[in-house]
N, C-alpha and C positions, 0 to 999 in steps of 0.2 A: 674575770679570773674568779674562782669560787672560791672558798677559804678553806675547803679540806679536799685534797686532792688522795684518792684512793687507785693503788697501785696494785694491781690484779696481777701476777705471772699464770700462766698456763702452757699446759702443754699433755696433750690427749685426755682431755678433761671432758670432753662430750656429754658423759654420763650426769656428772653432778652439777658441773659450771653453770646451768640454768637455774637452779636450785637456787644457788650464791646469790648470781647477780640478782633474780627479783626480791631475794631478803636485803638486801644491799638500797634495792629501788624502791623497799616499802621502808627505810629509816624516818623515827620520827624527826629527823635534821636532815634539810634537803639540800645542803648550799653544798655539793660536794661534787665533783665528777671524779669518774671511774674511769685510768685509763689500765687496759688492760694490753701486754706484751707479752703475744704467745712464740714460744722458743720452738717451733717447727712441727704443730704438731702435725700427725700425719692420719688423724682418724678425722670426725665430722665437730672437730671445737672451733675452727676458726669461718665455715657457713654459719654456725648459728651465732658465732660471736659478732660478726657483718651485719645477720638480721638483726641482734639487739640494739647494734650502733643504730641502723638505718630508722630503726623506732624511736630512739632517745640521743637525738644526733647532738643535743646542748646536756645530756648527761655522760655519755660512753665513747669513748676514741680509744679506737682496736689497731695495732700495728702488731707486726710479724716482723723478728728479729731475722738479720740475715745469713747468721749462720748460728746454730747452736749453742748459748750460752752456758747453761744450767743455772739453775734455780738461785745461787747466791750470785752469782753476776748481774743475771738477769732483773733482779730486783734493784742492785747497787745501780747500773747505769739507769732503770728508768726512772729511780728516785732523785739522778742529779738533773732529768729532760724535767722537775713539776717547777712549778712557779708558785704555789700556794701555799698558806702561810704554814700550815699542817700537814702531812704528811702520814696516809695510814699504809700497812702491808696486808693484803689480802691472799688468801688460798684459794683455788677452783674451788674445792669441795665441801666446804662447811656451811653453816648456815648462820648469818650475824645476829642478834637479834635487833628489835629496833628500834633501841636509846644506846646501840653499842657507839655511835658517833659522838653525841650527846653528852655521857659522862666521859666520855674518853679527853673529847674535847675540853669539857667543863673543867676538868684535873688540868691538863697542859697548861690553861690559862689564869688559873689561880699559880701554877708553879713562877711561872711569868713573871705574874706580880708580884711575887715574891723577890723572887732572882733576879728578874729582867730578862727582857726577849732577843738578847744577845747570847743567853747562855744555852749552851744546845741541853737538847730538853728529851728525855724517852718516856713515855709511861705505857704500860703493858697489864694486864686484867689475868683474870683466871680464866678458865672455859669450861664447860661442861661436855664432856667424855663421851659421845654416842657412836654406836654403832651405825653400817651402811644404809639403815635404814629410818636414821633418826632415832634410835630408840637409848634412853640413858645407859650407857654403864655405872659412868661415875661422876657424880654432881659437880667434883672441882677435881681438876687436875693437878693441881701443887699437892692436895691432901693424900692422891690417892700414889703421886711417885716422892711424898716426901722431900721436899724441895724448899729450901726457904729465902721468902720472897722478899726481907728485909736484908739480907747479906747481899749487895750490889755496891761495896764498894770497887772498887779496881785489883786490889789482892784476889776476892773472891770471884770477879769477875773473869779472870784470867786463868783459871782455874775451872769455873762451875757457869755454864751459863743458865742465867734464868728466865731469860724474857722469851714468849712462844710469836714466833713471828706474824702469826695472823693477829695478832691482839692488839701490836704496837700502835702507837703514835708518836711522830719525833716535829720536833718545830723546825721553826725554817733556819734557823741557829744551826741547827746540828746537818743540816744539809750544805749546806754551805760548806762546814769545816769538810765532809766529801765531794763535794762538789768544783772547789780549789786544790785539788791535788789529785795524785793520783790513783788508782782505783787497786786495791788491794790484789798479790795473788795467792796470799796463801792462808784470805777469810777461812773459818771455817762455818759460817754460817751468815748470813744478811744481819739478824737477830741481833746474833751474838756481836758482830761488828759496829753496830752503833750504839749498842749496849755498853762495849768499851770506850767507844767516842763517848756516851754521856757520863759514865764514871770517873772518865779521865779528865775531861773539860767542864762536867754542869752538873747533871744530877739526873738520876731513875725514880720515877714514881711508880707506885703498884696499886689498882685498884682491886680492893678482892671480891670480884663480882663477877660471875660466871656469862661473859657480855656473848659468847656465841655458840655454837656447836660444830664440834672438833671432831667430824666424822672420821675415822677408824674405818678401813677398808682394806688392806693389805697392800691399795698402790701408794700410800702414805712415804712422803720423801721420809719426814719426822714424823715421828708420831707418838701416842701415847703408850709403851708398854708394861706400866704398873712395878714398883718398888721391887717385887718380888723377882721379876725376870729381871730386871736391870741387875742385881746382888749375883744372879745365877748366870747372867752372861759376864760379869766382871771375873767369878771365879774361874771359869769354863776357857778364857781366852786371855791366859797374862798376858801373851806375848800383845796380842791385840792393844791392849791396854796401854801397855809400854809405847807402841806406834799411837799411840792419842795422844798420851803426853808431849812425846817430839811435835806432834803436829799444831799443835798448843802452844810451847816453844816458836815452832814455823810461823803461827800467828804473830806474839809480841814481838819479834822481830820486825815483820810487818810493819807494822804498828808503828815501831821505833820510828822505821826507816824513812817510813812517810807524814809520821807526824811529832819526829822529835823536838824540830826547832818548837812547836809551840808548847810543849809541856814545861810543868813547874820542873824545882832540882828533886823535890818529894817524888811526883808519880814518873820522872823518867828513871830515878832508882827503882823504883819499885818495878818496872820494866823489864829494864839491863838484870836485875836481878833472876827473873822469871827466866828472862829471853835467853841464858846462858847457863840454866840449872844443870842440867847433864853433862857440866862440863865438871860440876863437880865430884867430889868422892860421897861416898853412902851417906859419912855421918854429916858431912858437912850441907847436902843437898837438904834431909830431915833437920837438919837448924836452921836454915834458911826458911824451908817451910814453916818452920811456927813463928820464929821471929817476924817474918812480914804477914803472914798469917792466908799465905794462899792454900787455901783450905776451903773442904766440900761440905755438903751439906748433911750435920747429924756424927756420929763418932762410926757407925760401921761403914760408910764410904771414905772418911779420915783413916781410919784403922787400913781397909787395905791400900788406899793410897801412900801409906807408910810404909808398907810392905812392897809395895809394886817401884817405889820410885828407886 
């Protein structure tokens, strides 16, 4: 068993997946295995993956899902089937820097030394935003999106995800929480779900370094839209944003249902207040947001939140 398991989810990714696999194979840290779970690709992705598997049988393992799961469930299901001490998520279209595994592993081991290996931990990093040809667009995803990476406590994470899935590493203790309970039906994204687990039961760490080239090509499931585009989107689609808030409540209800017995009284109260926020009147909603700290990053986002809630 390798120390690090890397989970890659693929779907019609033949154009870029070779670049991604090559970058991982060139990592300075080599005690890893790459587990690729294809979600029913209809292009040449699977034959290409099989070629890599034949060339690197000790490193690369390819699986094809019986039915299409979608990106979130594909990652969470794959996570449950790993046995390594540490697990990383990987997109099909990025390019990893050769020190990505090493520096992330160093941080999470340091956190385990401080907090114990039985605490669910997650580490995420910054990313360099590039175009489809790997030309740099922005040197920092978080600077361009104006997201505060220090706000990873449970109230903030319920309202706003900070983790970029393709930069995340989690430890075996976090995997155990997921593996020993039912999988969610209303998780917004896999990285958000593991972030909630780490914030509720353990800790989240951040590395202020772009450890990968985060490729933007128009086909991304989630990508970097920039802060200006974010604000424009929020202004022009108020109803959509209200529905997004309801989706966050459903995610919180799922979390309560699945992990309620594990939560301490303080965190259970935080989850319960957030999960049923829509049942309160307008004034009470705003009071609860402020009291418990269910806030986003920055004044502009929070003004929008207060007007919309």
